[in-house]
KOLKE-331872 format. One record per residue (C-alpha): residue in three letters; y, z, x. Coordinates in Angstrom, 1 decimal. Layout:
residues N
PT  code       v       w       u
PT   ALA       Y       Z       X
...
end
This chain:
residues 324
PT  code       v       w       u
PT   UNK     0.0     0.0     0.0
PT   UNK     3.5    -0.8     1.2
PT   UNK     5.9     2.0     1.5
PT   UNK     8.8     0.2     3.2
PT   UNK    11.1     0.9     0.3
PT   UNK    10.9     4.7     0.7
PT   UNK    10.8     4.4     4.5
PT   UNK    14.3     2.9     4.2
PT   UNK    15.4     5.6     1.8
PT   UNK    14.0     8.3     4.1
PT   UNK    15.9     6.9     7.1
PT   UNK    19.1     6.8     5.1
PT   UNK    18.5    10.4     3.9
PT   UNK    17.9    11.6     7.4
PT   UNK    21.0     9.9     8.7
PT   UNK    23.1    11.9     6.1
PT   UNK    21.2    15.1     5.8
PT   UNK    18.9    15.5     8.8
PT   UNK    19.2    18.5    11.2
PT   UNK    20.5    16.3    14.1
PT   UNK    22.0    19.3    16.0
PT   UNK    18.7    21.0    16.7
PT   UNK    18.6    21.2    20.6
PT   UNK    15.1    19.9    20.9
PT   UNK    16.3    16.7    19.1
PT   UNK    18.9    16.0    21.8
PT   UNK    16.3    15.4    24.5
PT   UNK    13.3    13.3    25.3
PT   UNK    11.9    15.8    27.8
PT   UNK     8.3    16.4    26.8
PT   UNK     8.3    20.0    28.2
PT   UNK    11.4    21.0    26.1
PT   UNK     9.9    19.4    23.0
PT   UNK     6.5    21.2    23.8
PT   UNK     8.1    24.6    24.0
PT   UNK    10.0    24.1    20.8
PT   UNK     6.8    23.0    19.0
PT   UNK     4.9    26.0    20.2
PT   UNK     7.7    28.4    19.2
PT   UNK     8.1    26.9    15.8
PT   UNK     4.5    27.5    14.9
PT   UNK     4.5    30.4    12.4
PT   UNK     8.2    31.1    13.2
PT   UNK    11.4    30.1    11.4
PT   UNK    13.9    27.7    13.0
PT   UNK    16.7    30.2    12.8
PT   UNK    14.7    32.9    14.6
PT   UNK    13.7    30.5    17.4
PT   UNK    17.3    29.3    17.8
PT   UNK    19.0    32.6    17.6
PT   UNK    16.8    34.6    19.9
PT   UNK    14.2    32.8    21.9
PT   UNK    14.6    29.1    22.7
PT   UNK    17.6    29.1    25.1
PT   UNK    16.7    32.4    27.0
PT   UNK    13.1    31.2    27.5
PT   UNK    14.2    27.8    28.8
PT   UNK    16.7    29.4    31.1
PT   UNK    14.0    31.6    32.5
PT   UNK    11.4    28.8    32.6
PT   UNK    13.2    25.5    32.8
PT   UNK    10.1    23.4    33.8
PT   UNK     6.4    23.4    33.4
PT   UNK     6.3    24.0    37.2
PT   UNK     8.2    27.3    36.7
PT   UNK     5.6    28.3    34.1
PT   UNK     2.8    27.7    36.5
PT   UNK     4.5    29.7    39.2
PT   UNK     5.0    32.7    36.9
PT   UNK     2.5    35.4    36.0
PT   UNK     1.1    35.7    32.5
PT   UNK     2.9    39.1    32.3
PT   UNK     6.2    37.3    32.9
PT   UNK     5.5    34.8    30.2
PT   UNK     4.4    37.4    27.7
PT   UNK     7.5    39.5    28.4
PT   UNK     9.8    36.6    27.7
PT   UNK     7.8    35.9    24.5
PT   UNK     8.2    39.5    23.1
PT   UNK     9.3    39.5    19.5
PT   UNK     8.1    36.0    18.7
PT   UNK     4.6    37.2    17.8
PT   UNK     1.4    35.2    17.8
PT   UNK     1.1    35.8    21.6
PT   UNK    -1.8    33.4    21.9
PT   UNK     0.8    30.7    22.0
PT   UNK     2.3    32.2    25.2
PT   UNK    -1.1    32.5    26.8
PT   UNK    -1.8    28.8    25.9
PT   UNK     1.5    27.7    27.5
PT   UNK     0.6    29.5    30.7
PT   UNK    -2.9    28.1    30.7
PT   UNK    -1.6    24.6    30.0
PT   UNK     0.8    24.8    32.9
PT   UNK    -2.0    25.6    35.3
PT   UNK    -3.7    22.3    34.4
PT   UNK    -0.8    19.9    33.6
PT   UNK     1.9    20.9    36.0
PT   UNK     4.2    19.4    37.3
PT   UNK     4.6    17.5    34.0
PT   UNK     3.0    17.0    30.6
PT   UNK     1.4    13.8    29.7
PT   UNK     2.9    12.0    26.7
PT   UNK    -0.2    10.1    25.5
PT   UNK    -1.5    12.1    22.4
PT   UNK    -5.1    11.5    23.5
PT   UNK    -4.4    13.3    26.8
PT   UNK    -2.3    16.0    25.3
PT   UNK    -5.0    17.2    22.9
PT   UNK    -7.2    17.9    26.0
PT   UNK    -4.8    20.7    27.1
PT   UNK    -5.2    24.3    26.0
PT   UNK    -3.6    25.2    22.7
PT   UNK    -2.3    21.7    21.9
PT   UNK    -3.7    20.5    18.7
PT   UNK    -3.4    17.1    17.1
PT   UNK    -0.1    17.7    15.3
PT   UNK     1.6    19.3    18.4
PT   UNK     0.3    16.4    20.5
PT   UNK     1.6    13.9    18.0
PT   UNK     5.0    15.6    17.9
PT   UNK     5.4    15.6    21.7
PT   UNK     4.4    11.9    21.8
PT   UNK     6.5    10.8    18.8
PT   UNK     9.6    12.7    19.9
PT   UNK     9.5    12.0    23.6
PT   UNK     8.2     8.4    23.6
PT   UNK     8.4     7.3    20.0
PT   UNK     4.6     6.9    19.7
PT   UNK     3.7     5.6    16.1
PT   UNK     1.7     8.8    15.2
PT   UNK     2.1    11.2    12.3
PT   UNK     3.0    14.9    12.6
PT   UNK     1.3    17.3    10.2
PT   UNK     3.0    20.7    10.0
PT   UNK     3.1    22.9     6.9
PT   UNK     6.2    21.3     5.4
PT   UNK     4.8    17.8     5.8
PT   UNK     1.5    18.9     4.2
PT   UNK     3.4    20.1     1.1
PT   UNK     5.1    16.8     0.8
PT   UNK     1.8    14.9     1.0
PT   UNK     0.1    17.1    -1.6
PT   UNK     2.9    16.4    -4.0
PT   UNK     3.5    12.7    -3.1
PT   UNK    -0.2    11.9    -3.7
PT   UNK    -0.6    14.5    -6.5
PT   UNK    -3.4    16.4    -4.7
PT   UNK    -4.2    19.9    -5.8
PT   UNK    -6.4    20.4    -2.7
PT   UNK    -7.4    18.4     0.4
PT   UNK    -9.3    19.0     3.6
PT   UNK    -7.6    18.6     6.9
PT   UNK    -9.1    15.1     7.5
PT   UNK    -7.8    14.0     4.1
PT   UNK    -4.3    15.2     4.9
PT   UNK    -4.4    13.3     8.1
PT   UNK    -5.5    10.2     6.3
PT   UNK    -2.6    10.6     3.8
PT   UNK    -0.2    11.2     6.7
PT   UNK    -1.3     8.0     8.5
PT   UNK    -1.0     6.0     5.2
PT   UNK     2.6     7.1     4.6
PT   UNK     3.7     6.9     8.3
PT   UNK     6.7     4.6     9.1
PT   UNK     5.3     2.7    12.1
PT   UNK     8.7     1.1    12.8
PT   UNK    10.6     4.3    13.1
PT   UNK     8.1     7.1    13.9
PT   UNK    10.7     9.3    15.5
PT   UNK    13.1     9.3    12.6
PT   UNK    10.2     9.4    10.1
PT   UNK     8.6    12.5    11.5
PT   UNK    11.8    14.4    12.0
PT   UNK    12.9    13.4     8.5
PT   UNK     9.6    14.6     7.0
PT   UNK     9.9    18.0     8.5
PT   UNK    13.5    18.3     7.4
PT   UNK    12.7    17.1     3.9
PT   UNK    10.0    19.8     3.5
PT   UNK    12.3    22.5     4.9
PT   UNK    15.3    21.7     2.8
PT   UNK    14.3    19.6    -0.3
PT   UNK    10.5    19.7    -1.0
PT   UNK    10.6    23.5    -1.0
PT   UNK     7.6    25.7    -1.8
PT   UNK     9.6    27.1    -4.8
PT   UNK    12.3    25.3    -6.7
PT   UNK    11.9    21.9    -5.1
PT   UNK    15.0    19.6    -5.4
PT   UNK    13.2    16.6    -6.7
PT   UNK    16.5    15.1    -8.1
PT   UNK    17.8    14.4    -4.6
PT   UNK    14.5    13.6    -2.9
PT   UNK    14.3    10.1    -1.3
PT   UNK    10.6    10.0    -2.3
PT   UNK    11.3    10.7    -6.0
PT   UNK    10.7     7.1    -7.2
PT   UNK     7.2     7.0    -5.8
PT   UNK     6.1    10.7    -5.9
PT   UNK     3.1    11.1    -8.1
PT   UNK     3.6    14.8    -8.4
PT   UNK     7.3    14.8    -9.4
PT   UNK     6.8    15.8   -13.0
PT   UNK     5.0    19.1   -12.0
PT   UNK     5.5    19.6    -8.3
PT   UNK     4.5    23.3    -8.4
PT   UNK     0.9    22.2    -9.3
PT   UNK     0.5    20.7    -5.8
PT   UNK    -1.1    22.1    -3.9
PT   UNK    -3.2    24.5    -5.9
PT   UNK    -2.0    28.0    -5.4
PT   UNK    -4.3    30.3    -3.4
PT   UNK    -5.1    33.8    -4.7
PT   UNK    -3.7    36.2    -2.1
PT   UNK    -6.1    38.9    -1.0
PT   UNK    -4.8    42.4    -0.6
PT   UNK    -4.5    43.2     3.1
PT   UNK    -7.0    45.8     4.3
PT   UNK    -5.7    49.0     5.9
PT   UNK    -7.0    49.9     9.3
PT   UNK    -6.6    53.3    11.0
PT   UNK    -6.4    54.2    14.7
PT   UNK    -5.9    57.3    16.8
PT   UNK    -3.7    56.4    19.7
PT   UNK    -3.5    58.5    22.9
PT   UNK    -0.4    58.8    25.0
PT   UNK    -1.5    60.4    28.3
PT   UNK     1.5    61.8    30.2
PT   UNK     1.6    62.9    33.8
PT   UNK     5.1    63.8    34.8
PT   UNK     7.3    60.8    34.3
PT   UNK     4.3    58.4    33.9
PT   UNK     2.3    57.3    30.9
PT   UNK    -1.1    55.7    31.0
PT   UNK    -1.4    52.1    29.6
PT   UNK    -3.8    49.2    29.8
PT   UNK    -3.8    45.5    29.0
PT   UNK    -5.3    44.4    25.7
PT   UNK    -8.4    42.3    26.0
PT   UNK    -8.7    41.4    22.4
PT   UNK    -7.6    38.1    20.8
PT   UNK    -4.8    39.8    18.8
PT   UNK    -1.9    40.6    21.2
PT   UNK    -4.2    39.8    24.2
PT   UNK    -2.5    40.5    27.5
PT   UNK     0.1    42.9    26.2
PT   UNK     0.3    46.5    27.5
PT   UNK    -1.0    49.2    25.1
PT   UNK    -1.8    52.8    24.9
PT   UNK    -5.6    53.6    24.6
PT   UNK    -7.4    54.7    21.5
PT   UNK    -8.6    58.3    21.4
PT   UNK   -12.2    57.1    20.7
PT   UNK   -12.2    55.4    24.1
PT   UNK   -11.4    58.6    25.9
PT   UNK   -13.6    61.7    26.5
PT   UNK   -10.8    64.0    25.5
PT   UNK   -10.3    66.6    22.7
PT   UNK    -8.3    65.6    19.6
PT   UNK    -5.5    68.0    18.8
PT   UNK    -2.8    67.7    16.2
PT   UNK    -1.2    64.3    15.6
PT   UNK     2.4    64.1    16.9
PT   UNK     3.4    61.3    14.4
PT   UNK     2.0    58.6    12.1
PT   UNK     3.2    55.0    12.6
PT   UNK     2.6    52.1    10.2
PT   UNK     2.6    48.6    11.5
PT   UNK     2.3    45.5     9.3
PT   UNK     0.3    42.5    10.6
PT   UNK    -0.4    39.1     9.0
PT   UNK    -3.9    40.0     7.8
PT   UNK    -3.9    43.8     7.7
PT   UNK    -1.9    47.0     7.8
PT   UNK    -2.4    49.5    10.6
PT   UNK    -1.9    53.2    10.2
PT   UNK    -1.9    54.8    13.6
PT   UNK    -1.9    58.5    14.4
PT   UNK    -0.2    59.3    17.7
PT   UNK    -1.5    62.0    20.0
PT   UNK     0.4    63.2    23.1
PT   UNK    -1.8    64.6    25.8
PT   UNK    -0.3    66.2    28.9
PT   UNK    -2.3    66.0    32.2
PT   UNK    -1.8    67.0    35.8
PT   UNK    -4.3    64.4    37.0
PT   UNK    -3.3    60.8    37.2
PT   UNK    -6.4    59.4    39.0
PT   UNK    -9.2    60.1    36.5
PT   UNK    -8.4    57.2    34.2
PT   UNK    -9.7    53.7    34.9
PT   UNK    -9.1    50.2    33.4
PT   UNK    -5.4    50.8    33.3
PT   UNK    -2.3    51.9    35.1
PT   UNK     0.1    54.9    35.2
PT   UNK     3.5    53.4    34.3
PT   UNK     6.8    55.1    35.0
PT   UNK     8.9    55.5    31.9
PT   UNK    11.8    53.8    33.6
PT   UNK     9.7    50.6    34.1
PT   UNK     8.8    50.1    30.4
PT   UNK    11.5    47.6    29.9
PT   UNK     9.8    45.2    32.3
PT   UNK     6.4    45.4    30.4
PT   UNK     5.3    43.0    27.7
PT   UNK     4.4    45.2    24.8
PT   UNK     3.9    44.8    21.1
PT   UNK     6.1    46.2    18.3
PT   UNK     3.6    49.1    17.8
PT   UNK     4.0    50.3    21.4
PT   UNK     7.8    50.0    21.1
PT   UNK     7.6    52.2    18.0
PT   UNK     5.5    54.7    19.9
PT   UNK     8.0    54.8    22.8
PT   UNK    10.8    55.3    20.3
PT   UNK     9.0    58.3    18.8
PT   UNK     8.4    59.8    22.2
PT   UNK    12.0    59.3    23.4
PT   UNK    13.5    60.6    20.1
PT   UNK    11.4    63.8    20.2
PT   UNK    12.2    64.4    23.9
PT   UNK     8.5    64.5    25.0
PT   UNK     9.2    62.7    28.3
end
């Protein structure tokens, strides 16, 4: 089917309403585009722009600078963005691809943490490869445009490739992401100003596409966290789990052969898939050499460590109660 008419309308819409000022749209540097794509996964544009994009690139201006840095340095710069696996992938990718990223999507997907959509984005935005990008906003447009209540990933890719503007892939992909972010909204879509309105099969009832998922109640997990203090030092270790892997944490009481006293404080931390209720136990010790699989960190050095929001809350409790 020929979609040249709405391709023209989409180009015109993007010229008038596209987000041309986004900094990653003012460059064809694959590395800068790559960093923006990784940051924008699961994170809003405003958050990335206001707090992370420029400081990160100032600290790590090239893929070579990523390779030359430790994973601790990368994680520290990533603090607050969440989904730290992205930072670990960036570091792993640099070890393989440095000094520069490839721009062929078939080569990009071979690198750690670069999926098909990210590979296509880097290729389309740096070298104008005629490939489709499939982020959450684009998926929503496709569901509605083709009136699909549900579709598997391979079906979504097929729809994306059918609708792709091969003549202007750069403009098309940028416009699709902007259209989903500003017009084809999850709630209250602005169909009356959409350049796809004349051909959109889901226009009459856009909220039916895709089918709404029933949200499951997040489970509550409980932990007892030990803060071992020896003078001005606290014992910490690096997480080895997938969630927040590589960040510094306080150990759990169950991992230590130590008596449990009264909890100093209870901290609640919300995560995407669960809620954590953590009881905090402060344990004074005169020995700093009987603990393994971790390090004794001076309180003055905490600002240099990559830690999660939970650890920052724990430190705030400790400092506010003058336990240090």
